[in-house]
FIKOLZA-1660 file (N, C-alpha, C; in steps of 0.1 Angstrom, whole numbers, plus 5000, padded with zeros to 4 digits):
% residues 85
   i   px   py   pz ch aa at
   1 5008 4988 5000  A  M  N
   1 5000 5000 5000  A  M CA
   1 5009 5013 5000  A  M  C
   2 5021 5012 5004  A  G  N
   2 5030 5023 5005  A  G CA
   2 5031 5032 4993  A  G  C
   3 5035 5027 4982  A  I  N
   3 5037 5035 4970  A  I CA
   3 5024 5040 4965  A  I  C
   4 5014 5032 4965  A  I  N
   4 5001 5036 4960  A  I CA
   4 4995 5048 4968  A  I  C
   5 4996 5047 4981  A  F  N
   5 4992 5058 4990  A  F CA
   5 4999 5070 4987  A  F  C
   6 5012 5069 4986  A  F  N
   6 5021 5081 4983  A  F CA
   6 5017 5087 4970  A  F  C
   7 5015 5079 4959  A  L  N
   7 5011 5085 4946  A  L CA
   7 4998 5091 4946  A  L  C
   8 4988 5085 4953  A  A  N
   8 4975 5091 4954  A  A CA
   8 4975 5105 4961  A  A  C
   9 4984 5107 4971  A  N  N
   9 4985 5120 4977  A  N CA
   9 4994 5129 4969  A  N  C
  10 5002 5124 4961  A  F  N
  10 5012 5132 4953  A  F CA
  10 5005 5137 4941  A  F  C
  11 4994 5132 4937  A  A  N
  11 4988 5135 4924  A  A CA
  11 4984 5150 4922  A  A  C
  12 4982 5157 4933  A  G  N
  12 4978 5171 4933  A  G CA
  12 4990 5180 4930  A  G  C
  13 5002 5176 4931  A  Y  N
  13 5014 5184 4929  A  Y CA
  13 5016 5184 4914  A  Y  C
  14 5017 5196 4907  A  P  N
  14 5017 5197 4893  A  P CA
  14 5029 5189 4886  A  P  C
  15 5040 5189 4892  A  K  N
  15 5052 5182 4886  A  K CA
  15 5054 5168 4892  A  K  C
  16 5044 5162 4898  A  S  N
  16 5046 5149 4904  A  S CA
  16 5049 5139 4894  A  S  C
  17 5043 5140 4882  A  W  N
  17 5046 5130 4871  A  W CA
  17 5061 5130 4868  A  W  C
  18 5067 5142 4868  A  D  N
  18 5082 5143 4864  A  D CA
  18 5090 5137 4875  A  D  C
  19 5087 5139 4888  A  V  N
  19 5095 5133 4899  A  V CA
  19 5093 5118 4898  A  V  C
  20 5081 5113 4896  A  C  N
  20 5079 5099 4895  A  C CA
  20 5087 5093 4883  A  C  C
  21 5087 5100 4872  A  S  N
  21 5094 5096 4860  A  S CA
  21 5109 5094 4863  A  S  C
  22 5115 5104 4870  A  Q  N
  22 5129 5104 4873  A  Q CA
  22 5132 5092 4882  A  Q  C
  23 5124 5090 4892  A  L  N
  23 5126 5079 4901  A  L CA
  23 5124 5065 4894  A  L  C
  24 5114 5065 4885  A  G  N
  24 5112 5052 4878  A  G CA
  24 5123 5049 4868  A  G  C
  25 5130 5059 4863  A  Q  N
  25 5141 5056 4854  A  Q CA
  25 5154 5055 4861  A  Q  C
  26 5154 5057 4874  A  S  N
  26 5167 5057 4881  A  S CA
  26 5172 5042 4883  A  S  C
  27 5183 5039 4876  A  E  N
  27 5188 5026 4877  A  E CA
  27 5194 5022 4890  A  E  C
  28 5197 5033 4898  A  G  N
  28 5202 5030 4912  A  G CA
  28 5191 5025 4921  A  G  C
  29 5178 5027 4917  A  Y  N
  29 5167 5022 4925  A  Y CA
  29 5164 5008 4921  A  Y  C
  30 5167 4998 4929  A  Q  N
  30 5166 4984 4925  A  Q CA
  30 5152 4978 4926  A  Q  C
  31 5143 4984 4932  A  D  N
  31 5129 4978 4933  A  D CA
  31 5122 4980 4919  A  D  C
  32 5123 4970 4911  A  L  N
  32 5118 4971 4897  A  L CA
  32 5103 4973 4897  A  L  C
  33 5096 4966 4905  A  A  N
  33 5081 4967 4906  A  A CA
  33 5077 4981 4909  A  A  C
  34 5083 4987 4919  A  T  N
  34 5080 5001 4923  A  T CA
  34 5083 5010 4912  A  T  C
  35 5095 5008 4905  A  R  N
  35 5098 5016 4894  A  R CA
  35 5088 5016 4883  A  R  C
  36 5082 5004 4880  A  Q  N
  36 5071 5003 4871  A  Q CA
  36 5059 5011 4875  A  Q  C
  37 5055 5010 4888  A  E  N
  37 5044 5018 4893  A  E CA
  37 5047 5033 4891  A  E  C
  38 5059 5037 4894  A  L  N
  38 5062 5051 4892  A  L CA
  38 5061 5056 4878  A  L  C
  39 5065 5047 4868  A  M  N
  39 5064 5050 4854  A  M CA
  39 5050 5051 4850  A  M  C
  40 5042 5042 4855  A  A  N
  40 5028 5042 4851  A  A CA
  40 5021 5054 4856  A  A  C
  41 5024 5059 4868  A  F  N
  41 5019 5071 4873  A  F CA
  41 5023 5083 4865  A  F  C
  42 5036 5083 4861  A  A  N
  42 5042 5094 4853  A  A CA
  42 5034 5094 4839  A  A  C
  43 5032 5083 4833  A  L  N
  43 5025 5082 4820  A  L CA
  43 5011 5087 4822  A  L  C
  44 5004 5084 4833  A  T  N
  44 4990 5088 4835  A  T CA
  44 4989 5103 4837  A  T  C
  45 4999 5109 4843  A  H  N
  45 4998 5124 4847  A  H CA
  45 5006 5133 4839  A  H  C
  46 5014 5128 4829  A  C  N
  46 5023 5137 4822  A  C CA
  46 5016 5145 4811  A  C  C
  47 5021 5156 4806  A  P  N
  47 5015 5163 4795  A  P CA
  47 5017 5154 4782  A  P  C
  48 5008 5156 4772  A  P  N
  48 5009 5148 4760  A  P CA
  48 5023 5149 4753  A  P  C
  49 5030 5160 4754  A  S  N
  49 5043 5161 4748  A  S CA
  49 5053 5152 4754  A  S  C
  50 5051 5146 4765  A  S  N
  50 5061 5137 4772  A  S CA
  50 5058 5123 4770  A  S  C
  51 5046 5119 4765  A  I  N
  51 5042 5105 4765  A  I CA
  51 5051 5096 4757  A  I  C
  52 5056 5101 4745  A  E  N
  52 5064 5093 4737  A  E CA
  52 5077 5089 4744  A  E  C
  53 5084 5098 4750  A  L  N
  53 5096 5095 4757  A  L CA
  53 5094 5086 4769  A  L  C
  54 5083 5089 4776  A  L  N
  54 5080 5080 4788  A  L CA
  54 5076 5066 4784  A  L  C
  55 5069 5065 4773  A  L  N
  55 5066 5051 4768  A  L CA
  55 5079 5043 4765  A  L  C
  56 5088 5050 4758  A  A  N
  56 5101 5044 4755  A  A CA
  56 5108 5039 4768  A  A  C
  57 5109 5048 4778  A  A  N
  57 5115 5045 4790  A  A CA
  57 5108 5034 4797  A  A  C
  58 5095 5034 4797  A  S  N
  58 5087 5024 4804  A  S CA
  58 5089 5010 4797  A  S  C
  59 5089 5010 4784  A  S  N
  59 5091 4998 4776  A  S CA
  59 5105 4992 4779  A  S  C
  60 5115 5001 4780  A  S  N
  60 5128 4996 4784  A  S CA
  60 5129 4990 4798  A  S  C
  61 5122 4996 4807  A  L  N
  61 5121 4991 4821  A  L CA
  61 5114 4977 4821  A  L  C
  62 5103 4976 4813  A  Q  N
  62 5096 4963 4812  A  Q CA
  62 5105 4952 4807  A  Q  C
  63 5113 4955 4797  A  T  N
  63 5123 4945 4792  A  T CA
  63 5132 4941 4803  A  T  C
  64 5136 4950 4811  A  E  N
  64 5145 4948 4822  A  E CA
  64 5139 4939 4833  A  E  C
  65 5126 4940 4835  A  V  N
  65 5118 4933 4845  A  V CA
  65 5115 4919 4840  A  V  C
  66 5111 4918 4827  A  S  N
  66 5106 4905 4822  A  S CA
  66 5118 4895 4820  A  S  C
  67 5117 4883 4825  A  P  N
  67 5128 4874 4823  A  P CA
  67 5128 4869 4808  A  P  C
  68 5139 4866 4803  A  S  N
  68 5140 4862 4789  A  S CA
  68 5135 4847 4789  A  S  C
  69 5132 4843 4777  A  I  N
  69 5128 4829 4775  A  I CA
  69 5139 4819 4779  A  I  C
  70 5151 4823 4776  A  K  N
  70 5163 4815 4779  A  K CA
  70 5164 4813 4794  A  K  C
  71 5162 4824 4802  A  E  N
  71 5162 4824 4817  A  E CA
  71 5151 4815 4822  A  E  C
  72 5140 4815 4816  A  I  N
  72 5128 4807 4821  A  I CA
  72 5131 4792 4818  A  I  C
  73 5136 4789 4806  A  L  N
  73 5139 4775 4803  A  L CA
  73 5151 4770 4811  A  L  C
  74 5161 4778 4814  A  T  N
  74 5172 4774 4823  A  T CA
  74 5167 4771 4837  A  T  C
  75 5158 4779 4842  A  C  N
  75 5152 4777 4855  A  C CA
  75 5144 4764 4855  A  C  C
  76 5135 4763 4845  A  M  N
  76 5127 4751 4845  A  M CA
  76 5135 4738 4844  A  M  C
  77 5145 4738 4836  A  T  N
  77 5154 4727 4834  A  T CA
  77 5161 4724 4847  A  T  C
  78 5166 4734 4854  A  S  N
  78 5172 4732 4867  A  S CA
  78 5163 4726 4877  A  S  C
  79 5150 4730 4877  A  M  N
  79 5140 4725 4887  A  M CA
  79 5138 4710 4883  A  M  C
  80 5137 4707 4871  A  L  N
  80 5134 4693 4866  A  L CA
  80 5146 4684 4870  A  L  C
  81 5158 4689 4869  A  L  N
  81 5170 4681 4872  A  L CA
  81 5173 4681 4887  A  L  C
  82 5166 4689 4894  A  G  N
  82 5169 4691 4909  A  G CA
  82 5182 4698 4911  A  G  C
  83 5186 4707 4902  A  V  N
  83 5198 4714 4904  A  V CA
  83 5195 4729 4907  A  V  C
  84 5201 4734 4917  A  C  N
  84 5199 4748 4920  A  C CA
  84 5210 4756 4915  A  C  C
  85 5206 4766 4906  A  I  N
  85 5217 4775 4901  A  I CA
  85 5214 4789 4905  A  I  C
% end
């Protein structure tokens, strides 16, 4: 509930989307799920002129979050063989 509550209260601040965008794109912030929420908030509240850039950044973040097919197959194979990697 933490980040959602924060964002709900932050929505009245005119540049809140920009702050959330910067946090969401910060590679130093390791919580990828929260970064996704921040980017979603930024996309919802940004001016139309910023949507294209934010979509690109959000897409890049999504790629970072989603495991590759190779990673999934490696994990499944390891589980089937009883090997922990």
